[in-house]
C-alpha positions, -999 to +999 in steps of 0.1 A: +038-380-018+048-346-003+050-316-024+090-299-026+096-264-020+096-240-046+127-217-055+117-181-070+142-163-084+134-125-073+154-096-092+160-080-056+166-106-025+178-131-051+169-170-045+139-174-024+126-208-011+089-211-005+088-239+020+071-271+012+034-277+029+013-249+046+027-219+032+034-229+001-005-240-003-017-207+010+010-192-020-007-219-047-047-205-033-064-180-058-069-155-038-028-156-030-023-157-066-048-125-071-017-108-062+001-110-092-027-088-107-019-056-084+007-033-089+025-022-056+024+011-065-006+016-082-001+041-112+034+053-101+045+040-132+031+068-151+061+087-133+089+059-129+080+034-163+099+006-142+073+002-112+054-027-124+063-048-097+030-066-080+016-071-044+028-105-049+061-099-052+063-079-021+044-108-002+071-132-014+099-109-005+086-101+028+084-136+033+119-144+030+128-113+051+107-130+080+126-159+076+161-142+075+153-123+113+142-158+127+178-168+115+195-135+133+172-142+164+182-179+168+217-177+159+217-149+193+202-175+216+163-168+213+142-202+208+116-199+178+095-231+174+092-239+136+054-234+146+065-195+155+086-195+125+057-207+099+030-184+111+051-157+114+063-161+078+019-164+073+016-133+091+034-113+068+030-133+038-004-126+041-004-090+053-014-073+023-041-100+008-068-072+014-054-048-010-079-042-040-071-027-077-051+001-074-035-007-039-040+023-021-055+044-045-088+030-044-089+016-010-123+039-001-139+045-035-145+001-041-153-001-005-161+024+015-147+021+056-136-010+049-096-005+052-071-030+036-061-045+065-096-055+080-100-074+043-066-091+052-077-101+085-113-115+066-091-133+039-068-149+065-101-162+085-113-175+058-081-195+048-076-203+083-117-222+082-103-239+045-067-250+060-086-265+089-075-237+116-038-239+106-037-206+106-045-197+141-014-185+152-006-169+119-040-147+129-028-141+167+006-127+156-013-103+126-039-092+154-008-085+180-026-112+206+004-137+204+021-135+239+057-130+223+047-092+209+080-092+190+064-112+161+040-083+152+065-059+155+082-074+128+046-079+111+038-040+120+061-017+133+080+012+123+113-007+117+093-038+103+093-065+075+070-050+057+087-019+055+122-032+046+110-051+016+091-025+003+114+001+005+144-022-016+119-027-038+103+003-051+136+014-052+149-010-073+121-009-098+120+032-100+155+033-097+159+059-070+190+045-060+189+072-033+165+054-009+179+024-011+182+003+023+204-028+033+174-048+048+196-081+053+223-053+079+194-043+095+179-075+103+215-090+112+218-063+141+178-069+156+174-084+191+151-096+217+147-078+250+121-093+274+102-107+245+102-068+226+121-062+198+153-039+194+181-033+173+216-032+186+232+001+193+261-003+164+225-003+142+216+032+146+235+047+112+216+019+096+181+026+112+189+064+104+195+053+071+165+032+067+141+063+083+155+086+059+152+065+029+117+064+036+111+099+044+130+103+005+106+080-012+076+090+002+083+126-011+099+114-045+078+088-057+049+078-035+035+109-030+048+127-063+029+152-074+021+134-110+014+100-095-007+118-069-025+135-098-030+101-116-041+087-084-072+113-076-082+111-116-088+073-112-107+079-080-124+110-093-138+089-119-147+060-099-166+086-077-186+100-109-194+063-120-211+057-089-228+089-092-237+082-127-248+050-120-271+065-083-288+085-104-299+055-127-272+055-157-258+025-174-222+018-179-201-007-189-182-025-163-167-063-153-187-085-136-168-085-107-170-051-099-208-043-106-218-058-073-195-031-054-213-001-074-246-015-067-248-018-032-226-012-001-208-036+018-194-030+051-165-055+071-197-080+089-207-088+048-176-104+044-172-117+078-205-136+077-207-144+040-178-162+017-196-154-016-190-118-006-154-122-003-150-144-034-164-119-054-137-094-037-110-116-046-119-113-083-110-080-087-082-068-100-061-037-117-074-049-151-110-048-136-106-008-137-084-005-167-109-022-182-138+008-172-114+033-183-112+021-215-148+012-225-157+049-206-136+067-226-162+072-252-189+074-225-215+106-235-212+122-198-185+152-202-166+142-170-165+108-170-152+104-204-129+133-197-108+113-167-112+082-186-092+097-212-070+118-194-057+084-179-055+066-211-034+091-226-016+103-197-027+134-204-030+143-164-046+174-144-023+201-133-007+201-101-004+229-080+018+225-042+012+244-014+025+248+021-006+263+033-039+252+026-057+265-003-082+295+003-112+282+002-127+314-021-096+312-040-106+277-045-141+285-058-129+312-080-108+286-097-140+266-100-157+292-117-130+294-147-136+260-156-169+259-155-167+288-178-142+269-200-157+233-198-195+245-203-202+224-170-219+225-142-207+240-107-213+203-095-197+185-123-162+211-120-158+195-082-143+164-100-117+182-121-106+211-098-102+199-061-075+199-034-061+175-015-038+173+019-010+147+022+016+142+046+045+126+059+069+117+091+099+095+089+095+083+128+069+088+155+080+089+189+065+068+217+040+041+209+052+016+186+090+027+187+118+017+178+139+008+208+181+006+207+200-015+231+228-006+245+260-024+251+255-013+290+222-028+287+199+007+285+170+004+265+161+040+248+134+051+223+155+060+190+144+098+196+163+095+228+195+088+210+223+110+208+240+098+181+213+109+158+209+149+161+186+144+124+158+121+144+143+150+155+134+164+123+123+128+113+095+132+136+082+166+122+050+156+102+056+174+072+018+185+056+017+198+017-013+210+002-023+198-034-046+217-058-056+192-093-069+210-119-071+205-155-045+217-181-054+246-199-039+239-235-062+228-263-088+220-238-115+216-260-102+196-283-089+175-256-126+170-247-141+164-278-157+199-282 
């Protein structure tokens, strides 16, 4: 007996139907169910307590919006087969399946040189094998190899389904209403020209709002200084753990995480041996919190300092500058903390460091947003005269952040 489709009551989009068949089988697979245990915004709940939504929520929402996009294109006379619809919905459903614990925060800490996009593709290839090569079309769309490029542009572009869902979802769960967008309105105004994705002329103000919202969300949520501090602390924590283990130290660690500290993995390892992919699929946020809780009492000062800070939300102080910090000034600051904390010059680099963050709402050229005018002209969004603010959105804004311990009660906090 064939399975019936599932209906999910999503707080952002309302009722979402998961179609029976292959899509439902993929959603039910342990690889995908793992996304329930990975928060969409990492440690952002340190700033916005409601930000506990997961990668699972986002992936299901993106799949739903892809269905709405295809419905719009069909209404406008474009042919999209059932196979193409299923492939596109699977491609966006699985686009983030390669994320590890804390999403972007630990992307280069547990695995070096293996971005989550490549791991997503490895998971898709494995699922394709397990489901009898029924994901061939989804993989072609994901990789941008399908002969109708608008499908890939809907999955991965500057006005894609991924961004439409996460912006609206992140606004909802953080409570940052200023960043909210109307994804459904934008999707009603998409079209195709020469198998390339375009938006109708009347959509340009909605698109401008979309880009403005994205810029606001980056500075107010994704790159909020407290979020950056918390995420950098967990990055430094994992860096310190790796240093100690490389030196022969012993650390309490979940069995699922241990192999990734005992050896280095590259993308070929995951493509050639499913056991490595299975091992990575066992990792989630809870493994990292297990480490943090156990390392609070570790005799290594740096490890316990960072772990205790994350447990008690005693985060590193953050100073923001529009210019890079002078190397000499940073070195002098580190020497102050060497004396204050009684630690070595090497150890202090885990607690006092600089980080560069940047953001641009829209990058013209390449994978651009094309506007289709009533007279048939198609122009890059940055060329439209109706959006005087778009030039400001194309500028890459950089900020330089220095993280350092707070000086109040340092010795008491450190257990000294």
